[in-house]
FIRO-503218 format. One record per residue (C-alpha): residue in three letters; x, y, z. Coordinates in pm, 1 decimal, padded with zeros to 6 digits. Layout:
N
+------+----------+----------+----------+
: rest :        X :        Y :        Z :
+------+----------+----------+----------+
:  ALA :        X :        Y :        Z :
...
+------+----------+----------+----------+
end
This chain:
266
+------+----------+----------+----------+
: rest :        X :        Y :        Z :
+------+----------+----------+----------+
:  MET :  01040.9 : -01572.2 :  00364.4 :
:  ASP :  01327.2 : -01437.8 :  00573.2 :
:  LYS :  01148.1 : -01331.0 :  00871.1 :
:  ALA :  01425.7 : -01192.0 :  01062.4 :
:  LYS :  01560.9 : -01032.7 :  00732.9 :
:  ILE :  01296.4 : -00828.6 :  00697.6 :
:  LEU :  01271.2 : -00699.9 :  01043.9 :
:  GLU :  01634.0 : -00560.7 :  01052.3 :
:  LYS :  01494.2 : -00277.6 :  00824.2 :
:  TYR :  01293.9 : -00202.7 :  01080.4 :
:  LYS :  01398.7 :  00015.7 :  01424.6 :
:  LYS :  01076.3 :  00098.2 :  01537.9 :
:  GLU :  00923.9 : -00152.9 :  01794.8 :
:  GLU :  00545.6 : -00114.1 :  01713.9 :
:  GLU :  00634.2 : -00162.6 :  01310.3 :
:  ARG :  00864.9 : -00446.9 :  01391.6 :
:  LEU :  00572.2 : -00560.0 :  01659.6 :
:  LEU :  00306.9 : -00544.9 :  01336.1 :
:  ILE :  00507.5 : -00705.8 :  01139.1 :
:  SER :  00606.0 : -00991.4 :  01367.5 :
:  LYS :  00205.5 : -01010.8 :  01369.7 :
:  LEU :  00167.0 : -00994.8 :  01027.8 :
:  PHE :  00382.3 : -01321.7 :  00967.2 :
:  ASP :  00234.7 : -01501.3 :  01284.9 :
:  LYS : -00108.7 : -01475.0 :  01083.8 :
:  ILE :  00036.8 : -01563.5 :  00774.1 :
:  ASN :  00222.7 : -01880.5 :  00902.1 :
:  LEU : -00139.7 : -01964.4 :  01096.4 :
:  THR : -00326.6 : -02000.3 :  00741.9 :
:  GLU : -00077.6 : -02199.8 :  00603.5 :
:  LYS : -00023.2 : -02450.7 :  00888.7 :
:  GLN : -00403.7 : -02503.1 :  01014.0 :
:  ASN : -00561.4 : -02409.7 :  00629.4 :
:  LYS : -00794.8 : -02145.6 :  00837.0 :
:  ILE : -00882.4 : -01759.9 :  00730.2 :
:  GLN : -00678.2 : -01541.8 :  00962.0 :
:  ASN : -00725.0 : -01187.8 :  01002.9 :
:  THR : -00570.3 : -00872.1 :  01135.9 :
:  ASP : -00701.3 : -00627.5 :  01420.3 :
:  PHE : -00797.9 : -00254.2 :  01242.6 :
:  LEU : -00525.6 : -00081.3 :  01107.7 :
:  SER : -00478.6 :  00254.1 :  01040.6 :
:  PRO : -00420.0 :  00357.8 :  00692.0 :
:  ILE : -00007.9 :  00392.5 :  00805.5 :
:  GLU : -00005.0 :  00093.4 :  00984.7 :
:  LEU : -00225.8 : -00096.6 :  00625.4 :
:  ASN :  00008.8 :  00063.4 :  00443.8 :
:  LEU :  00342.9 : -00074.4 :  00622.1 :
:  LEU :  00151.9 : -00410.7 :  00606.2 :
:  ILE :  00094.6 : -00411.4 :  00215.9 :
:  ASP :  00439.4 : -00301.0 :  00166.5 :
:  ILE :  00556.5 : -00658.1 :  00375.5 :
:  LEU :  00323.2 : -00856.0 :  00163.1 :
:  ASN :  00439.0 : -00700.5 : -00180.6 :
:  ILE :  00820.2 : -00822.0 : -00047.7 :
:  ILE :  00761.2 : -01182.9 :  00052.1 :
:  GLY :  00530.3 : -01185.3 : -00323.5 :
:  TYR :  00214.6 : -01262.2 : -00098.9 :
:  LYS : -00130.9 : -01292.9 : -00252.5 :
:  ASN : -00395.2 : -01488.7 : -00063.4 :
:  TYR : -00528.4 : -01143.1 :  00111.9 :
:  VAL : -00824.7 : -00939.3 :  00122.1 :
:  ILE : -00831.8 : -00556.3 :  00235.7 :
:  TYR : -01179.7 : -00505.6 :  00417.3 :
:  GLY : -01296.9 : -00257.3 :  00675.4 :
:  GLY : -01668.9 : -00288.1 :  00619.9 :
:  ILE : -01778.9 :  00032.3 :  00387.1 :
:  GLU : -01628.8 :  00158.9 :  00111.8 :
:  ASN : -01343.4 :  00380.2 :  00208.2 :
:  ALA : -01319.3 :  00255.7 :  00505.4 :
:  GLN : -01045.5 :  00472.0 :  00709.0 :
:  ARG : -00926.5 :  00175.8 :  00933.0 :
:  ASN : -00925.2 : -00124.8 :  00736.8 :
:  MET : -00829.8 : -00530.3 :  00825.6 :
:  ILE : -00636.0 : -00776.1 :  00594.8 :
:  ILE : -00789.6 : -01066.4 :  00567.5 :
:  ILE : -00576.6 : -01389.7 :  00474.7 :
:  TYR : -00697.2 : -01727.4 :  00381.0 :
:  PRO : -00536.1 : -02017.3 :  00241.7 :
:  ASN : -00476.0 : -02133.7 : -00153.5 :
:  LYS : -00878.9 : -02385.0 : -00057.9 :
:  LEU : -01082.0 : -02090.7 : -00006.7 :
:  GLU : -00920.7 : -01845.7 : -00258.5 :
:  ILE : -01226.2 : -01912.2 : -00514.4 :
:  ILE : -01439.5 : -01816.1 : -00184.6 :
:  PHE : -01277.9 : -01447.6 : -00187.2 :
:  LYS : -01221.7 : -01443.3 : -00563.9 :
:  GLU : -01624.6 : -01487.8 : -00595.7 :
:  ASN : -01707.7 : -01224.3 : -00352.2 :
:  LYS : -01887.2 : -01514.2 : -00163.5 :
:  PHE : -01761.8 : -01479.1 :  00152.4 :
:  ASP : -01920.8 : -01350.6 :  00480.2 :
:  TYR : -01758.2 : -01050.7 :  00661.4 :
:  ASN : -01959.2 : -01110.9 :  00953.6 :
:  ASN : -01733.3 : -01441.9 :  01024.5 :
:  ILE : -01512.6 : -01173.1 :  01084.6 :
:  CYS : -01668.0 : -00847.4 :  01204.1 :
:  ASN : -01989.4 : -00680.7 :  01308.0 :
:  CYS : -02176.0 : -00347.2 :  01311.7 :
:  ILE : -02338.7 : -00224.6 :  01628.0 :
:  ARG : -02579.3 :  00057.4 :  01561.2 :
:  ILE : -02628.5 :  00271.4 :  01868.2 :
:  THR : -03028.7 :  00484.5 :  01815.3 :
:  ASN : -03033.8 :  00756.9 :  02067.3 :
:  ASN : -03388.4 :  00862.8 :  02120.2 :
:  SER : -03248.1 :  01281.4 :  02125.8 :
:  GLU : -02931.0 :  01302.6 :  02191.9 :
:  GLU : -02678.0 :  01362.3 :  01927.0 :
:  TYR : -02327.8 :  01214.1 :  01977.9 :
:  THR : -02001.4 :  01293.1 :  01764.7 :
:  HIS : -01746.0 :  01043.0 :  01710.2 :
:  LYS : -01547.1 :  01116.5 :  01986.1 :
:  ILE : -01762.2 :  01001.4 :  02272.4 :
:  TYR : -01865.7 :  00700.7 :  02114.2 :
:  LEU : -01500.3 :  00632.4 :  02089.0 :
:  GLY : -01457.9 :  00726.9 :  02416.2 :
:  GLY : -01763.0 :  00522.2 :  02530.9 :
:  ILE : -01620.8 :  00212.2 :  02416.7 :
:  ILE : -01239.9 :  00287.8 :  02494.1 :
:  LYS : -01370.4 :  00352.1 :  02872.8 :
:  LEU : -01516.2 : -00049.3 :  02908.1 :
:  GLY : -01151.4 : -00141.5 :  02795.4 :
:  ILE : -01146.8 : -00195.8 :  02428.1 :
:  LYS : -00833.7 : -00134.5 :  02226.5 :
:  ARG : -00851.0 :  00055.3 :  01970.5 :
:  GLU : -00720.6 : -00112.8 :  01703.7 :
:  LYS : -01022.6 : -00381.8 :  01757.5 :
:  ILE : -01275.7 : -00091.2 :  01661.5 :
:  GLY : -01334.7 : -00017.0 :  01273.0 :
:  ASP : -01489.0 :  00304.8 :  01149.4 :
:  ILE : -01738.7 :  00460.9 :  01312.0 :
:  ILE : -01965.7 :  00627.7 :  01126.4 :
:  VAL : -02199.4 :  00909.9 :  01332.6 :
:  PHE : -02602.2 :  01026.1 :  01202.6 :
:  GLN : -02865.5 :  01151.8 :  01342.8 :
:  ASN : -02946.5 :  01035.5 :  01665.5 :
:  GLY : -02728.2 :  00768.1 :  01645.0 :
:  ALA : -02361.5 :  00582.5 :  01483.3 :
:  ASP : -02264.7 :  00235.9 :  01309.4 :
:  ILE : -01997.2 :  00098.9 :  01491.2 :
:  ILE : -01794.2 : -00144.7 :  01291.7 :
:  VAL : -01621.4 : -00387.9 :  01561.2 :
:  ASN : -01405.6 : -00676.1 :  01548.0 :
:  LYS : -01645.5 : -00982.4 :  01624.2 :
:  GLU : -01436.8 : -01153.7 :  01912.1 :
:  ILE : -01588.4 : -00821.8 :  02127.3 :
:  THR : -01923.6 : -00793.6 :  01964.2 :
:  ASN : -02092.1 : -00992.0 :  02259.7 :
:  PHE : -01889.2 : -00777.1 :  02513.4 :
:  LEU : -02019.3 : -00469.6 :  02392.9 :
:  ILE : -02364.2 : -00576.3 :  02366.2 :
:  SER : -02377.0 : -00660.3 :  02724.9 :
:  ASN : -02187.0 : -00327.5 :  02879.2 :
:  LEU : -02276.1 : -00063.4 :  02626.8 :
:  GLN : -02632.0 :  00031.9 :  02819.2 :
:  GLU : -02415.9 :  00036.3 :  03168.7 :
:  LEU : -02289.7 :  00379.2 :  03047.4 :
:  THR : -02454.2 :  00669.2 :  03153.1 :
:  ARG : -02449.9 :  00822.9 :  02790.1 :
:  PHE : -02600.2 :  00514.2 :  02629.1 :
:  LYS : -02873.3 :  00376.3 :  02943.0 :
:  LYS : -03122.2 :  00528.0 :  02723.3 :
:  SER : -03045.9 :  00416.1 :  02362.9 :
:  ASN : -03114.9 :  00123.2 :  02130.2 :
:  ILE : -02823.8 : -00099.9 :  02079.4 :
:  ASP : -02818.2 : -00390.0 :  01814.4 :
:  VAL : -02634.5 : -00638.8 :  01596.4 :
:  ILE : -02707.3 : -00537.1 :  01218.9 :
:  ASP : -02584.4 : -00717.3 :  00945.2 :
:  ILE : -02212.6 : -00574.4 :  00785.8 :
:  SER : -02336.6 : -00505.8 :  00440.2 :
:  GLU : -02632.1 : -00271.4 :  00620.4 :
:  VAL : -02386.4 : -00069.8 :  00759.8 :
:  THR : -02496.6 :  00339.4 :  00669.5 :
:  GLN : -02260.7 :  00432.1 :  00408.0 :
:  LYS : -02146.1 :  00786.0 :  00422.9 :
:  GLU : -01914.0 :  01004.1 :  00237.3 :
:  GLN : -01586.5 :  01157.7 :  00334.7 :
:  GLU : -01636.0 :  01507.0 :  00429.9 :
:  TYR : -01389.4 :  01787.5 :  00456.0 :
:  LYS : -01304.0 :  02152.5 :  00483.5 :
:  ASP : -01146.7 :  02332.0 :  00278.5 :
:  LEU : -00796.6 :  02563.1 :  00296.5 :
:  LYS : -00634.5 :  02737.3 :  00095.2 :
:  ILE : -00270.0 :  02821.2 :  00159.2 :
:  THR : -00014.9 :  03028.6 :  00026.8 :
:  VAL :  00386.2 :  02855.8 :  00026.9 :
:  SER :  00700.9 :  03022.0 : -00100.5 :
:  SER :  00757.0 :  02638.9 : -00287.3 :
:  LEU :  00626.0 :  02285.6 : -00280.0 :
:  ARG :  00864.9 :  02154.6 : -00060.5 :
:  LEU :  00715.6 :  01967.9 :  00229.1 :
:  ASP :  00882.0 :  02246.3 :  00523.0 :
:  ASN :  00683.1 :  02506.0 :  00346.6 :
:  ILE :  00337.8 :  02334.7 :  00344.8 :
:  VAL :  00378.5 :  02108.2 :  00714.4 :
:  SER :  00453.9 :  02530.3 :  00862.0 :
:  GLU :  00151.6 :  02597.2 :  00688.9 :
:  LEU : -00087.1 :  02318.7 :  00703.2 :
:  ALA :  00045.2 :  02299.1 :  01148.1 :
:  LYS :  00054.8 :  02701.9 :  01158.4 :
:  THR :  00403.5 :  02656.4 :  01279.9 :
:  SER :  00693.0 :  02850.4 :  01201.4 :
:  ARG :  00968.0 :  02630.7 :  00977.5 :
:  SER :  01193.8 :  02560.1 :  01216.3 :
:  LYS :  00945.4 :  02356.6 :  01395.9 :
:  ALA :  00801.1 :  02192.4 :  01107.5 :
:  ILE :  01154.4 :  02020.7 :  01032.9 :
:  GLU :  01138.9 :  01920.4 :  01394.0 :
:  LEU :  00835.0 :  01755.4 :  01314.4 :
:  LEU :  00974.1 :  01591.5 :  01026.6 :
:  LYS :  01271.9 :  01452.6 :  01242.1 :
:  GLN :  00994.7 :  01333.2 :  01501.5 :
:  GLU :  00877.7 :  01141.8 :  01171.3 :
:  LYS :  00544.3 :  01279.9 :  01238.6 :
:  VAL :  00484.4 :  01301.8 :  00873.7 :
:  PHE :  00394.8 :  01131.6 :  00625.0 :
:  ILE :  00307.1 :  01147.5 :  00243.7 :
:  ASN :  00049.2 :  00906.9 :  00097.8 :
:  TYR :  00098.2 :  00723.0 :  00457.9 :
:  LYS :  00450.7 :  00659.7 :  00426.6 :
:  ASN :  00696.8 :  00867.7 :  00669.2 :
:  GLU :  00930.1 :  01120.6 :  00517.7 :
:  THR :  01156.8 :  01313.3 :  00711.7 :
:  LYS :  01362.5 :  01492.1 :  00406.5 :
:  ASN :  01236.5 :  01870.6 :  00469.4 :
:  THR :  01291.6 :  01921.9 :  00089.6 :
:  LYS :  01064.2 :  01643.6 : -00054.0 :
:  ILE :  00867.5 :  01795.5 : -00333.1 :
:  VAL :  00435.3 :  01763.6 : -00303.3 :
:  GLN :  00247.7 :  01681.3 : -00579.0 :
:  TYR : -00091.5 :  01729.6 : -00678.4 :
:  MET : -00321.9 :  01477.6 : -00487.2 :
:  ASP : -00081.3 :  01375.4 : -00213.9 :
:  ILE : -00204.4 :  01296.0 :  00137.0 :
:  ILE : -00021.0 :  01457.2 :  00353.7 :
:  THR : -00114.5 :  01352.2 :  00735.4 :
:  ILE :  00050.9 :  01531.2 :  01023.4 :
:  ARG :  00044.7 :  01317.9 :  01365.8 :
:  GLY : -00079.6 :  01573.1 :  01632.4 :
:  VAL : -00233.5 :  01781.1 :  01373.0 :
:  GLY : -00457.3 :  01595.0 :  01119.7 :
:  LYS : -00469.3 :  01442.1 :  00721.2 :
:  PHE : -00510.8 :  01692.6 :  00378.9 :
:  ILE : -00521.9 :  01644.2 :  00025.1 :
:  ILE : -00342.3 :  01844.8 : -00169.5 :
:  ASP : -00624.4 :  01942.8 : -00400.7 :
:  GLU : -00516.2 :  02205.2 : -00673.6 :
:  ILE : -00212.2 :  02429.8 : -00721.7 :
:  LEU : -00477.6 :  02745.5 : -00838.0 :
:  GLY : -00144.3 :  02982.7 : -00945.4 :
:  ASN :  00057.7 :  03223.2 : -00796.0 :
:  THR :  00056.3 :  03536.8 : -00612.5 :
:  LYS :  00218.2 :  03925.4 : -00741.3 :
:  SER :  00515.0 :  03791.5 : -00536.5 :
:  GLY :  00563.4 :  03480.5 : -00695.9 :
:  LYS :  00429.6 :  03244.5 : -00395.7 :
:  ILE :  00223.0 :  02969.8 : -00429.8 :
:  ILE : -00160.0 :  02937.3 : -00393.2 :
:  LEU : -00306.6 :  02562.9 : -00304.1 :
:  MET : -00630.6 :  02440.0 : -00217.9 :
:  VAL : -00586.9 :  02187.9 :  00049.5 :
:  LYS : -00900.3 :  01976.9 :  00221.9 :
:  LYS : -00853.6 :  01865.3 :  00561.6 :
:  PHE : -01029.0 :  01541.0 :  00652.1 :
:  ILE : -01306.1 :  01582.7 :  00924.7 :
+------+----------+----------+----------+
end
């Protein structure tokens, strides 16, 4: 495992730091024979680290986010002696992450308000997993190391003074299907710059600039080539704009343009 050689391929400081931390976790696992885990990763960060694990041929890991189809996940790295526990699904994930359930008497808050409250307490975003909002409350998946702090301090925030705040078993987290907003767009071709222009509601020249600035991802991998052809079911992420999936190619207009049905992640 040549850490230096792998890091040479990555120029962004945040990517190099993320990869270095992964190597540190692997080394600790192998030296101490103990389980290690990353913080919660965005889909783009997760995809990057899975690429690294594939490059070095490392197999002793699982991906976990607390719920099915989680948007933010940890990578849990385990030693050989504990492989059977994960293979037989006997590991207690409450040892690594917890779920804090906030129940409000009457207020209905958005995802942004729950996240903002936690961040206001000085917690870093990577310590927080998915936030599942339901009527009059939310389940918040967090790194176990911050659980006690949050339980002690969340109610100090004005918005949560009258709320009930409890730690529940990770298996009891509210499961919620991903919600989408349907969009119909018309493009001259399936080139990436055309589609980014429509999704970001900007000119094609500005769409190309977004690509050059490395703000566009296809299936969670950065893409800078404006002539890249987008495929059915590709997931396109534009930083500052949102995440979309090419759901259906509906056909053509009389002038020959392509009509696409796109789902925007909400």
